[in-house]
C-alpha positions as CSV (number, residue, x, y, z in Angstrom):
1,X,-32.5,151.6,-89.8
2,X,-34.8,148.9,-88.3
3,X,-35.3,145.5,-89.8
4,X,-38.8,146.4,-90.8
5,X,-37.5,149.5,-92.6
6,X,-34.9,147.5,-94.4
7,X,-37.5,145.1,-95.6
8,X,-39.7,147.9,-96.9
9,X,-36.8,149.5,-98.7
10,X,-35.7,146.2,-100.3
11,X,-39.3,145.4,-101.4
12,X,-39.4,148.7,-103.3
13,X,-36.1,148.0,-104.9
14,X,-36.6,144.4,-106.0
15,X,-39.2,142.7,-108.3
16,X,-40.6,140.6,-105.5
17,X,-43.9,139.8,-103.8
18,X,-44.2,138.6,-100.2
19,X,-47.1,136.4,-99.2
20,X,-47.8,135.0,-95.7
21,X,-50.1,132.4,-94.3
22,X,-52.7,133.3,-91.6
23,X,-50.7,131.3,-89.0
24,X,-47.5,133.5,-89.3
25,X,-46.4,135.8,-86.5
26,X,-47.9,139.3,-86.6
27,X,-44.6,140.9,-87.3
28,X,-44.1,138.7,-90.4
29,X,-47.8,138.7,-91.4
30,X,-47.9,142.5,-91.5
31,X,-45.1,142.7,-94.0
32,X,-46.9,140.6,-96.6
33,X,-48.4,142.0,-99.9
34,X,-51.0,139.2,-99.7
35,X,-52.2,137.0,-96.9
36,X,-54.5,133.9,-96.9
37,X,-54.8,130.2,-96.4
38,X,-52.7,127.7,-98.3
39,X,-54.9,127.5,-101.4
40,X,-55.6,131.2,-101.6
41,X,-51.8,131.9,-101.4
42,X,-51.0,129.3,-104.1
43,X,-53.6,130.7,-106.5
44,X,-52.6,134.3,-105.9
45,X,-48.9,133.6,-106.1
46,X,-49.1,131.6,-109.3
47,X,-50.7,134.5,-111.1
48,X,-48.6,137.2,-109.6
49,X,-46.6,139.1,-112.2
50,X,-43.4,139.6,-110.2
51,X,-40.7,137.0,-111.1
52,X,-39.7,136.5,-107.5
53,X,-41.9,135.4,-104.7
54,X,-41.1,135.0,-101.0
55,X,-43.5,132.6,-99.2
56,X,-43.8,132.9,-95.5
57,X,-45.3,129.6,-94.5
58,X,-44.3,125.9,-94.5
59,X,-42.6,123.9,-97.2
60,X,-45.6,122.3,-99.0
61,X,-47.1,125.7,-99.5
62,X,-44.0,127.0,-101.4
63,X,-44.0,123.8,-103.4
64,X,-47.7,124.3,-104.4
65,X,-46.7,127.6,-106.0
66,X,-43.9,126.0,-107.9
67,X,-46.2,123.3,-109.1
68,X,-48.6,125.8,-110.5
69,X,-46.0,128.4,-111.7
70,X,-42.8,126.5,-112.6
71,X,-41.1,129.5,-114.1
72,X,-41.4,131.7,-111.0
73,X,-38.6,131.8,-108.5
74,X,-40.1,130.8,-105.1
75,X,-38.1,131.3,-101.9
76,X,-38.9,130.8,-98.3
77,X,-37.3,132.7,-95.4
78,X,-37.4,129.3,-93.6
79,X,-38.2,126.0,-95.3
80,X,-40.2,124.9,-92.2
81,X,-42.0,121.6,-92.5
82,X,-45.7,121.1,-91.6
83,X,-45.7,118.4,-89.0
84,X,-48.7,116.7,-90.7
85,X,-47.1,116.8,-94.1
86,X,-44.0,115.3,-92.6
87,X,-46.0,112.3,-91.4
88,X,-46.3,110.9,-94.9
89,X,-43.8,110.4,-97.7
90,X,-43.8,108.4,-100.9
91,X,-42.7,105.2,-99.1
92,X,-45.4,105.4,-96.4
93,X,-47.9,106.2,-99.1
94,X,-47.0,103.1,-101.1
95,X,-47.0,101.0,-98.0
96,X,-50.5,102.0,-97.2
97,X,-51.6,101.1,-100.7
98,X,-50.0,97.7,-100.3
99,X,-51.8,97.2,-97.0
100,X,-55.1,97.8,-98.7
101,X,-54.1,95.4,-101.5
102,X,-53.3,92.8,-98.8
103,X,-56.8,93.4,-97.3
104,X,-58.4,92.4,-100.6
105,X,-58.8,95.8,-102.3
106,X,-57.2,96.0,-105.8
107,X,-55.0,99.0,-106.5
108,X,-57.2,99.8,-109.5
109,X,-60.1,100.1,-107.1
110,X,-58.5,102.8,-104.9
111,X,-59.1,106.5,-105.6
112,X,-56.6,108.6,-103.6
113,X,-57.3,112.1,-102.3
114,X,-54.6,114.0,-100.6
115,X,-55.1,117.0,-98.4
116,X,-53.1,120.0,-99.7
117,X,-50.9,119.6,-96.6
118,X,-48.6,117.1,-98.3
119,X,-45.4,117.2,-100.2
120,X,-45.1,117.6,-103.9
121,X,-43.8,114.0,-104.1
122,X,-47.0,112.6,-102.4
123,X,-49.2,114.8,-104.6
124,X,-47.4,113.3,-107.6
125,X,-48.1,109.7,-106.4
126,X,-51.7,110.6,-106.0
127,X,-51.7,112.2,-109.5
128,X,-50.3,109.0,-111.0
129,X,-53.2,107.0,-109.6
130,X,-55.7,109.5,-111.1
131,X,-56.4,111.1,-107.7
132,X,-57.1,114.6,-106.4
133,X,-55.8,117.2,-104.1
134,X,-58.3,118.9,-101.7
135,X,-58.4,121.6,-99.1
136,X,-60.3,121.7,-95.9
137,X,-62.9,124.0,-97.5
138,X,-63.5,121.8,-100.6
139,X,-62.8,118.3,-99.3
140,X,-66.5,117.3,-99.3
141,X,-66.9,118.5,-102.9
142,X,-63.8,116.7,-104.0
143,X,-64.7,113.4,-102.2
144,X,-68.2,113.5,-103.7
145,X,-66.6,113.6,-107.2
146,X,-64.0,111.0,-106.3
147,X,-66.8,108.6,-105.1
148,X,-68.4,108.8,-108.6
149,X,-65.5,106.5,-109.7
150,X,-67.1,103.7,-107.6
151,X,-63.7,103.2,-105.9
152,X,-62.6,103.2,-102.3
153,X,-61.3,106.6,-101.2
154,X,-57.8,106.6,-99.7
155,X,-57.6,109.9,-97.8
156,X,-54.1,111.1,-96.8
157,X,-52.6,112.4,-94.6
158,X,-55.1,113.8,-92.1
159,X,-57.4,111.2,-90.5
160,X,-59.5,113.8,-88.7
161,X,-60.4,115.7,-91.8
162,X,-61.2,112.4,-93.5
163,X,-63.3,111.1,-90.6
164,X,-65.2,114.5,-90.2
165,X,-66.1,114.5,-93.9
166,X,-67.3,110.9,-93.7
167,X,-69.5,111.8,-90.8
168,X,-70.9,114.9,-92.5
169,X,-71.7,112.8,-95.7
170,X,-73.1,109.8,-93.8
171,X,-70.3,107.5,-95.0
172,X,-68.3,104.9,-93.2
173,X,-64.7,105.5,-92.5
174,X,-61.7,103.7,-90.9
175,X,-58.1,104.4,-90.3
176,X,-55.4,102.2,-91.9
177,X,-54.2,99.8,-89.2
178,X,-57.0,100.5,-86.7
179,X,-58.2,96.8,-86.7
180,X,-61.3,97.5,-88.9
181,X,-61.7,95.9,-92.3
182,X,-61.1,98.6,-94.9
183,X,-63.4,96.8,-97.3
184,X,-66.3,97.9,-95.1
185,X,-65.4,101.6,-95.3
186,X,-66.1,104.2,-98.0
187,X,-63.2,106.5,-96.9
188,X,-60.0,104.9,-95.7
189,X,-57.9,107.4,-93.8
190,X,-54.1,107.5,-93.4
191,X,-53.1,107.7,-89.7
192,X,-51.8,111.3,-89.8
193,X,-52.9,114.4,-87.9
194,X,-52.2,118.1,-87.1
195,X,-50.3,118.4,-83.8
196,X,-51.9,121.8,-83.1
197,X,-55.5,120.9,-83.8
198,X,-55.1,117.7,-81.7
199,X,-54.7,120.0,-78.6
200,X,-58.5,120.8,-78.5
201,X,-60.5,118.6,-76.3
202,X,-64.2,118.1,-75.2
203,X,-63.2,119.4,-71.8
204,X,-62.3,122.7,-73.4
205,X,-65.7,123.0,-74.9
206,X,-67.4,122.1,-71.6
207,X,-65.3,124.7,-69.8
208,X,-66.2,127.6,-72.1
209,X,-69.9,126.6,-72.3
210,X,-70.1,126.6,-68.5
211,X,-68.1,129.8,-68.1
212,X,-70.0,131.7,-70.8
213,X,-73.5,130.5,-71.4
214,X,-74.5,131.1,-75.0
215,X,-70.9,131.2,-76.3
216,X,-70.3,129.8,-79.8
217,X,-67.7,127.1,-80.4
218,X,-65.9,127.2,-83.7
219,X,-63.4,124.6,-84.8
220,X,-61.3,123.5,-87.8
221,X,-62.1,120.1,-89.4
222,X,-58.5,119.0,-88.5
223,X,-59.8,118.7,-84.9
224,X,-60.9,115.4,-83.5
225,X,-64.4,114.2,-84.7
226,X,-65.8,114.3,-81.2
227,X,-64.7,117.9,-80.8
228,X,-66.2,118.9,-84.2
229,X,-69.4,117.2,-83.3
230,X,-69.9,119.4,-80.3
231,X,-69.1,122.6,-82.2
232,X,-71.5,125.2,-83.4
233,X,-69.5,125.8,-86.6
234,X,-66.8,123.8,-88.3
235,X,-64.9,125.3,-91.2
236,X,-61.6,126.0,-93.0
237,X,-59.4,128.9,-92.0
238,X,-61.1,131.2,-94.5
239,X,-64.5,130.0,-93.6
240,X,-63.8,130.5,-89.9
241,X,-62.7,134.1,-90.5
242,X,-65.8,134.9,-92.6
243,X,-68.1,133.3,-90.0
244,X,-66.7,135.2,-87.1
245,X,-66.5,138.5,-88.9
246,X,-70.3,138.3,-89.5
247,X,-71.1,137.7,-85.8
248,X,-72.1,140.7,-83.6
249,X,-69.1,141.9,-81.6
250,X,-70.9,141.2,-78.3
251,X,-71.3,137.5,-79.3
252,X,-68.6,135.5,-77.4
253,X,-66.9,132.8,-79.4
254,X,-64.2,130.2,-78.6
255,X,-62.1,129.1,-81.6
256,X,-60.2,125.9,-82.0
257,X,-57.4,126.7,-84.4
258,X,-53.9,128.2,-84.5
259,X,-53.3,130.9,-81.9
260,X,-51.9,133.7,-84.2
261,X,-54.9,133.6,-86.4
262,X,-57.4,133.6,-83.5
263,X,-55.5,136.4,-81.8
264,X,-56.1,138.8,-84.7
265,X,-59.7,137.9,-85.4
266,X,-61.5,140.4,-83.2
267,X,-60.7,142.9,-80.5
268,X,-62.8,141.3,-77.8
269,X,-65.1,138.3,-77.0
270,X,-62.9,135.9,-78.9
271,X,-61.1,133.1,-77.0
272,X,-58.7,130.3,-77.8
273,X,-60.4,126.9,-77.2
274,X,-57.5,125.6,-75.2
275,X,-55.8,125.9,-71.8
276,X,-52.4,125.9,-73.6
277,X,-51.3,128.1,-76.4
278,X,-52.0,126.3,-79.7
279,X,-49.2,127.8,-81.7
280,X,-47.8,126.0,-84.7
281,X,-44.0,125.7,-84.0
282,X,-43.0,125.4,-87.6
283,X,-45.2,128.2,-88.9
284,X,-43.6,130.4,-86.2
285,X,-40.0,129.7,-87.2
286,X,-40.0,132.6,-89.7
287,X,-38.6,135.8,-88.3
288,X,-38.3,139.3,-89.7
289,X,-34.5,138.7,-89.8
290,X,-35.1,135.7,-92.1
291,X,-37.4,137.7,-94.4
292,X,-34.8,140.5,-94.7
293,X,-32.0,138.0,-95.3
294,X,-34.0,136.4,-98.1
295,X,-34.5,139.7,-99.8
296,X,-30.8,140.5,-99.5
297,X,-30.0,137.2,-101.2
298,X,-32.3,138.1,-104.1
299,X,-30.4,141.4,-104.4
300,X,-27.1,139.5,-104.5
301,X,-28.5,137.1,-107.1
302,X,-28.2,134.1,-104.7
303,X,-31.9,133.3,-104.1
304,X,-31.6,131.6,-100.7
305,X,-33.9,128.7,-99.8
306,X,-35.3,128.5,-103.4
307,X,-37.9,125.8,-103.9
308,X,-37.1,123.4,-106.7
309,X,-39.1,120.4,-107.9
310,X,-38.2,117.9,-110.6
311,X,-40.3,118.2,-113.7
312,X,-41.7,114.7,-113.5
313,X,-42.8,115.3,-109.9
314,X,-44.2,118.7,-110.8
315,X,-46.1,117.3,-113.8
316,X,-47.9,114.5,-111.8
317,X,-48.5,116.8,-108.8
318,X,-50.0,119.4,-111.2
319,X,-52.4,116.8,-112.5
320,X,-53.8,116.1,-109.0
321,X,-54.0,119.8,-108.2
322,X,-55.6,120.7,-111.5
323,X,-58.3,118.0,-111.0
324,X,-59.3,120.0,-107.9
325,X,-59.3,123.3,-109.8
326,X,-61.4,121.8,-112.6
327,X,-64.1,120.8,-110.1
């Protein structure tokens, strides 16, 4: 029996749902009951009726499900860590708040917004300060609401998403520690980034425009601001998929986001906006063998790689997430 056949048999036997992020390898992606971006998966999984959930993605995604559905058993074939989420922890977060205080901004005048690509612990710190979680698709909406507080926005951890939203809204931004006075900025960004989306350069855009006149350039807002500024469309994972699916098949398009997703978008006339393969190393840690082994652990009652969060952390992180859902 093949590993794939084992997985199918175990899925039929156990009360379990498998979800997979768009960036997963095809072999894993194709075994999922539901696929999507991080927010879609968290919302689906929290409402799923099966008591057991296997999340094929990275750590913060499994945590998001546990925050929203604490009674559900959430397991991950590999508890891989998003490189961006790893760039910030509670200590770094508090240090950045202190830096702003030393710059003359009172803590009470800071409104934190964290990208969903962050740990439950960081989300909880944001929740304690009355802040919000956002995704790449709703960041502008969330920041608009947060600005109504009259406070400075501290945006963590992705500086590129924060800067791109500021540009789109006609606001001033800075990065903590970049030498600029944060008191002059509307959005103050933490100095984090996505290692995959940092690969895309202006030279890549110039190359494709020269090679294929009329080609469309599509990028994710985790890309550098100068790259997004030269793009024809900038959007979240789900927005990119929708945009490209609505294009005529003969329309050439170069896409600046993770390789696995780009590779399955269309059969032809779709290119990766990079001379190297922009593959997320942690997203690609999950293998079919890991998925099978996790299912076997459920069968044995062992629940390998189960996600657990303290109730205090979960409560405050839920507050930050729920503020986003309310909007």
